[in-house]
C-alpha positions in Angstrom: 0.2 -0.1 0.1 2.8 2.3 0.6 4.5 1.6 -2.6 1.1 2.7 -4.3 1.5 5.8 -2.3 4.6 6.8 -3.6 3.7 5.6 -7.2 0.9 7.8 -7.0 2.3 11.0 -4.8 4.9 12.1 -8.1 1.6 12.0 -10.4 -0.4 14.2 -8.0 2.6 16.6 -8.0 2.7 16.8 -11.9 -1.3 17.3 -12.0 -1.3 20.1 -9.8 1.8 21.6 -11.6 -0.4 21.3 -15.0 -3.8 22.7 -13.5 -1.5 26.0 -11.7 0.3 26.5 -15.4 -3.3 26.2 -17.1 -5.2 28.5 -14.4 -1.9 31.1 -14.3 -2.5 32.0 -18.4 -1.9 35.8 -18.4 -3.1 35.6 -22.5 -5.4 38.2 -23.1 -7.2 36.4 -26.2 -6.9 33.0 -24.1 -9.7 31.9 -22.0 -9.0 30.4 -19.1 -9.4 26.3 -19.6 -12.4 24.2 -18.0 -11.3 21.9 -15.1 -13.6 19.7 -17.0 -11.1 18.9 -19.5 -9.0 17.8 -16.8 -11.2 15.3 -15.2 -12.6 17.7 -11.8 -15.8 17.9 -11.3 -16.9 21.6 -12.0 -18.2 22.2 -8.9 -14.7 22.4 -7.3 -14.4 25.5 -8.9 -15.0 28.3 -6.5 -15.6 32.5 -7.4 -13.4 34.8 -6.3 -14.4 37.0 -3.5 -14.0 40.2 -1.6 -15.9 42.5 0.6 -17.0 45.8 -0.8 -16.9 48.5 2.0 -17.6 51.9 0.0 -19.8 54.8 0.3 -21.3 54.3 -3.2 -22.7 50.7 -1.8 -23.9 51.6 1.2 -25.5 54.5 -0.5 -27.6 51.9 -2.2 -29.8 50.9 1.1 -32.6 52.5 1.3 -35.1 51.6 3.7 -37.0 49.9 0.5 -34.5 47.5 -0.3 -33.5 46.5 3.7 -37.2 45.7 3.6 -37.0 43.6 0.5 -34.0 41.7 1.2 -35.8 40.7 5.2 -38.3 39.2 3.0 -36.0 37.5 1.3 -33.8 36.4 4.4 -37.4 35.3 6.2 -38.3 32.9 3.3 -34.9 31.5 3.2 -34.1 32.9 -0.6 -30.7 34.3 -1.4 -31.1 37.5 -2.8 -28.2 39.8 -4.4 -27.3 42.6 -6.9 -26.4 41.2 -10.1 -24.6 42.6 -13.5 -23.8 46.2 -14.1 -24.8 47.8 -10.9 -21.6 45.3 -9.8 -19.7 46.7 -12.2 -20.6 50.3 -11.2 -20.1 50.1 -7.7 -16.8 48.4 -8.1 -15.7 51.7 -10.6 -16.6 53.5 -7.4 -20.1 54.7 -9.6 -23.3 55.2 -8.1 -25.6 52.9 -10.2 -28.9 54.5 -11.8 -30.5 51.0 -12.2 -30.5 47.8 -10.1 -30.8 44.1 -10.9 -31.5 41.8 -8.3 -31.1 38.0 -9.0 -32.2 35.2 -6.9 -32.9 31.5 -6.0 -36.9 32.0 -5.4 -39.1 31.4 -8.6 -41.2 33.7 -10.2 -44.1 32.0 -8.4 -42.0 31.8 -5.1 -41.2 35.5 -5.3 -45.2 36.1 -6.2 -46.1 34.2 -3.1 -44.1 35.6 -1.0 -44.8 39.3 -2.0 -48.9 39.0 -1.3 -48.4 37.5 1.5 -46.7 40.5 2.6 -49.0 42.9 0.8 -46.6 43.7 -1.7 -47.4 45.4 -5.0 -46.5 44.1 -8.6 -46.0 45.5 -11.6 -45.2 44.6 -14.9 -46.0 40.7 -15.4 -44.8 40.2 -18.7 -41.3 39.7 -17.4 -42.6 36.5 -15.2 -42.2 33.6 -18.2 -38.5 35.2 -18.3 -38.5 35.3 -14.4 -38.7 38.8 -13.8 -41.0 39.9 -11.0 -41.2 43.9 -10.3 -42.0 44.9 -6.5 -43.2 48.2 -5.5 -42.3 49.0 -1.8 -44.0 51.5 0.4 -45.0 53.4 -3.4 -41.4 54.3 -3.7 -38.9 52.3 -4.9 -39.2 49.5 -7.4 -37.2 46.2 -7.6 -36.7 44.4 -10.9 -35.7 40.9 -9.4 -35.0 38.0 -11.4 -34.7 34.1 -10.7 -31.7 32.2 -11.4 -31.7 31.1 -15.3 -30.5 29.1 -17.5 -30.7 29.7 -21.7 -31.6 26.2 -22.6 -32.8 26.9 -26.2 -31.6 30.5 -28.1 -32.3 31.6 -31.6 -29.9 34.3 -31.7 -32.4 36.6 -30.4 -34.5 35.4 -27.6 -34.1 32.6 -25.3 -36.1 29.6 -23.7 -35.2 29.7 -20.2 -35.3 27.3 -17.3 -34.8 28.2 -13.6 -31.9 27.1 -11.5 -30.6 27.8 -8.0 -27.1 27.2 -9.2 -24.7 30.9 -9.2 -22.2 30.0 -10.9 -24.6 28.4 -14.2 -26.6 32.0 -14.2 -23.3 33.8 -14.2 -22.3 31.7 -17.3 -25.0 32.7 -19.4 -24.4 36.6 -19.2 -22.5 38.5 -22.0 -19.6 39.9 -20.6 -17.2 38.9 -17.7 -17.7 42.4 -16.0 -21.3 42.0 -16.1 -21.4 38.6 -14.8 -20.7 39.1 -11.6 -23.1 39.2 -8.4 -22.7 41.3 -4.7 -24.5 39.7 -1.6 -26.3 42.2 0.6 -23.1 41.9 2.9 -21.0 43.1 0.2 -19.1 39.9 -0.7 -18.3 40.0 -4.2 -19.0 36.6 -6.2 -17.1 36.6 -9.2 -16.9 33.2 -11.2 -15.1 34.6 -14.6 -12.3 37.0 -13.2 -14.8 40.1 -14.1 -13.0 42.1 -11.2 -9.7 41.2 -12.5 -11.0 41.6 -16.3 -12.2 45.3 -14.8 -9.2 46.5 -13.3 -7.3 45.6 -16.4 -9.7 47.6 -18.2 -10.5 44.4 -20.6 -13.7 43.8 -22.1 -14.3 40.1 -22.8 -16.7 37.8 -23.4 -18.0 34.8 -20.7 -16.2 31.6 -21.8 -16.2 31.1 -25.8 -17.1 34.4 -27.8 -19.0 32.4 -30.7 -20.9 30.8 -28.1 -22.2 33.8 -26.2 -22.4 36.2 -29.5 -24.5 33.1 -31.2 -27.3 33.0 -28.0 -27.7 36.6 -29.2 -26.5 38.6 -31.9 -26.9 42.1 -30.0 -23.9 41.1 -27.9 -22.0 42.0 -31.0 -22.6 45.5 -30.1 -23.0 45.5 -26.8 -19.2 44.4 -26.8 -18.2 47.5 -28.5 -20.6 49.8 -26.2 -18.9 48.3 -23.2 -15.2 48.6 -24.8 -16.1 52.3 -25.2 -16.9 52.6 -21.3 -14.2 50.2 -20.0 -10.7 50.3 -22.6 -8.1 52.9 -21.7 -6.7 52.1 -25.3 -8.8 52.8 -28.8 -7.6 49.4 -30.0 -6.4 46.8 -27.8 -8.9 44.1 -29.1 -8.1 40.3 -28.7 -8.0 39.3 -32.4 -9.7 36.0 -31.3 -12.4 37.7 -30.1 -12.8 40.3 -33.3 -12.5 36.7 -35.4 -15.5 35.9 -33.9 -17.4 38.7 -34.0 -16.3 39.0 -38.1 -18.1 35.4 -38.7 -21.1 36.4 -37.2 -21.3 39.5 -38.3 -24.2 38.6 -40.3 -26.3 37.8 -37.4 -26.9 41.5 -36.6 -29.4 41.3 -39.4 -32.0 39.4 -37.5 -31.8 41.9 -34.8 -34.6 44.6 -34.1 -33.7 48.1 -35.2 -34.7 49.4 -31.9 -32.0 47.1 -30.4 -29.2 48.2 -32.5 -30.0 52.1 -32.4 -30.5 52.0 -28.4 -26.4 50.0 -28.4 -25.2 52.3 -31.3 -25.8 55.3 -30.2 -24.3 55.1 -26.9 -21.0 53.8 -29.3 -20.6 56.8 -31.0 -20.7 59.2 -28.3 -18.8 57.4 -26.2 -14.9 56.8 -25.7 -12.9 55.3 -29.0 -16.0 56.4 -31.0 -14.0 56.5 -34.2 -11.8 53.7 -33.6 -14.8 51.9 -32.4 -16.7 52.6 -35.7 -13.7 51.9 -38.3 -13.2 48.3 -36.6 -16.8 47.8 -36.9 -16.5 48.8 -40.5 -13.7 46.8 -41.3 -15.6 44.0 -39.6 -18.6 44.6 -42.1 -21.1 45.0 -39.1 -22.1 48.6 -40.2 -24.1 47.2 -43.6 -26.2 44.9 -41.0 -27.4 48.2 -39.3 -28.8 50.2 -42.2 -25.6 52.1 -43.1 -24.6 52.2 -46.8 -22.1 49.2 -47.5 -20.2 51.7 -49.3 -19.5 54.7 -47.1 -16.3 57.0 -46.2 -15.8 55.7 -42.8 -12.3 58.5 -42.3 -15.2 61.0 -42.5 -16.9 60.0 -39.5 -13.3 60.7 -37.6 -13.2 63.9 -39.2 -16.1 64.9 -37.5 -16.0 63.3 -34.0 -12.6 64.7 -33.5 -14.0 68.2 -34.3 -17.0 68.1 -32.5 -16.6 66.2 -29.6 -16.1 69.0 -27.0 -19.7 70.5 -28.5 -21.5 67.0 -27.2 -23.5 66.1 -30.7 -26.0 64.3 -31.0 -25.7 60.1 -32.0 -27.2 60.9 -35.7 -24.7 64.2 -35.9 -22.0 62.0 -36.0 -24.0 59.4 -38.2 -24.9 61.7 -41.0 -20.9 62.0 -41.7 -21.6 58.8 -43.2 -24.3 59.5 -45.2 -24.1 61.1 -48.7 -28.0 62.1 -49.6 -30.9 62.0 -48.1 -32.3 59.0 -49.1 -29.4 57.3 -47.1 -31.3 58.7 -44.2 -34.5 57.4 -45.2 -33.2 53.8 -45.3 -31.4 54.2 -42.1 -34.5 55.0 -40.5 -36.5 52.3 -41.9 -33.5 50.0 -40.5 -33.5 51.4 -37.3 -36.9 53.1 -36.5 -35.5 56.0 -34.9 -37.4 59.2 -34.0 -38.8 62.0 -36.3 -36.4 64.1 -34.7 -33.5 62.0 -35.1 -34.4 61.4 -38.8 -34.9 65.9 -39.0 -31.8 66.3 -37.5 -29.7 63.8 -39.9 -31.5 65.7 -43.1 -31.1 69.1 -41.6 -26.9 68.1 -41.5 -27.2 66.7 -44.8 -29.2 69.8 -46.3 -26.8 72.6 -44.7 -23.1 71.3 -43.8 -21.3 72.6 -47.1 -19.8 75.6 -46.9 -21.5 78.9 -46.5 -20.9 82.3 -48.3 -20.9 85.5 -46.5 -19.8 88.8 -46.6 -18.4 89.9 -43.6 -19.8 88.0 -40.7 -19.6 83.8 -41.1 -22.5 83.5 -38.4 -25.1 85.5 -40.6 -26.0 82.1 -43.2 -26.8 80.1 -39.9 -28.6 83.2 -38.6 -30.8 83.5 -42.1 -31.6 79.9 -41.4 -33.3 79.7 -38.3 -34.9 83.4 -39.0 -36.3 81.9 -42.1 -37.3 78.5 -40.8 -38.6 80.0 -37.4 -42.4 79.3 -37.3 -42.2 76.2 -39.5 -40.0 74.0 -38.2 -39.9 73.9 -34.1 -36.2 72.5 -33.8 -34.7 74.5 -36.6 -32.4 76.5 -33.6 -31.3 72.8 -32.5 -31.0 71.5 -36.1 -28.2 74.9 -36.9 -26.5 74.3 -33.6 -25.9 70.4 -35.1 -25.1 71.1 -38.3 -22.0 74.1 -36.2 -21.2 71.0 -34.3 -20.9 68.8 -37.5 -19.2 71.4 -39.2 -16.3 71.7 -36.0 -17.3 75.5 -35.8 -16.9 76.1 -32.0 -17.1 79.7 -32.0 -19.7 80.1 -34.3 -21.8 77.7 -32.2 -21.5 79.7 -28.9 -22.4 82.5 -30.4 -25.6 81.2 -32.0 -26.3 79.3 -28.6 -26.7 82.5 -27.1 -28.0 85.0 -30.1 -31.6 86.0 -28.9 -34.1 85.3 -32.3 -35.3 88.8 -33.6 -39.0 88.7 -34.2 -40.4 89.7 -38.1 -41.9 92.9 -36.8 -44.8 92.6 -40.2 -47.6 90.5 -39.7 -50.5 89.8 -41.9 -52.8 92.0 -40.6 -50.2 94.7 -41.4 -50.4 93.8 -44.9 -53.9 94.0 -45.2 -53.9 97.5 -43.7 -51.3 98.9 -46.4 -53.6 97.6 -49.0 -52.2 94.3 -50.1 -54.7 92.3 -51.7 -55.7 88.6 -50.1 -55.0 86.0 -52.5 -52.0 83.7 -53.8 -49.4 86.7 -54.1 -50.4 87.5 -50.6 -47.7 85.5 -48.8 -45.5 86.2 -51.7 -45.6 89.8 -50.4 -44.7 88.9 -46.7 -41.5 86.7 -48.2 -40.1 89.6 -50.3 -40.3 92.1 -46.9 -38.7 89.6 -45.1 -35.8 88.9 -47.9 -35.5 92.9 -47.0 -35.4 92.3 -43.5 -32.8 90.0 -43.5 -30.4 91.4 -45.7 -30.1 94.5 -43.6 -29.2 92.2 -41.0 -32.6 92.3 -38.7 -32.6 96.0 -38.0 -34.9 97.2 -40.4 -37.9 98.5 -38.5 -41.8 98.1 -39.1 -42.4 101.4 -40.6 -39.6 101.1 -42.7 -40.9 97.6 -43.8 -44.4 98.7 -44.5 -42.9 101.8 -46.8 -41.7 98.9 -49.3 -45.0 97.6 -49.5 -45.9 100.3 -52.3 -42.8 99.7 -53.7 -43.6 95.8 -53.9 -46.9 96.4 -55.2 -45.9 98.7 -58.3 -43.2 96.0 -59.5 -45.1 93.9 -61.9 -43.9 90.1 -60.7 -43.8 91.6 -56.8 -39.7 91.9 -57.3 -37.4 94.2 -57.0 
């Protein structure tokens, strides 16, 4: 027996060294191997833990959250903060939205809340495991049962509930979004999310291809979070980019609303120009409604010169659109708002150089005045044009400019003897043009003196 033990001991040492070498791999592109390949049960893999004790964490605990936690504890169900809120707290940011995960099933949560007289909202999320509870008519809490995706089609998933926290973490998209935080401050981190966060690294949980094919929107979520987390603009893992390239066509199956929600956060975030160039090189943009042939370098030019003025997402995307029909095609794909459509159309119409004699702002003032009353957002759209062009000084001046009011009304023209009819509006416009030509300084009396001159002209022009 002793001889057998002596023979086995070197093998154990060799195995332990092999395990240590595999787990200590620091390659940014290689996921740490599953211990399943070594014949070791997955249950033996434990999460890395730490205790969080920060002002941001303590600020989360409203009286309503304390009440919620007490209800779950009394009923012997675990309740933890999940996902993005954990990431934000680790970054010393106060989370705006907090999602919770629990071992209780939706039915168990409903029974529990009903016994406690807790109001529940939006029961549509129940099939996916989410119950929204409103406590004291002050605060809503979204609590989702731990789950595993059994069937996925690249957009939706059929889920099965579980009580295994690691299994739930495995189905999440990125390591930095896969962590849990117990209400005593203990961090539960199965996939080195905290380490990746500290290294400013964005990585998929496990196999990138598998995570992407579960929901192709994760391609865009990768780029959005890269802009939020990464310090360098192009420090992507080559294997991650290859997985994205191979699955690019999957974006065509994703609804425009979901794509637009991610895309506009990406183009207004950090490294936006580099990220858009990367997405273009990976042939993603054509599946998002953008033209297949586009000048991607123009995006960088517009992005760099407009950053200090905080351009709208559509202001930046307009740099990739040559003509107005491409705006309409993009609208059809992304289901963007009417205001976003108008922003892009207006920029394309007005982004070229303007002729002026002495005041470079005058052409933009004329645009605002000529459309005032006809287009409600004309000042905002014109300001976006100046952002697009990188005209910081003109932008600041126009933003502070008090729009003058045209001093002549239709009633004034009638009183001056202008007959009603199809030419009536033309006479009013002629007067307005004279007023604009004279830098909006002509008085009402001076303008009315010009009425007879207009009437004497055969075609109403001087």
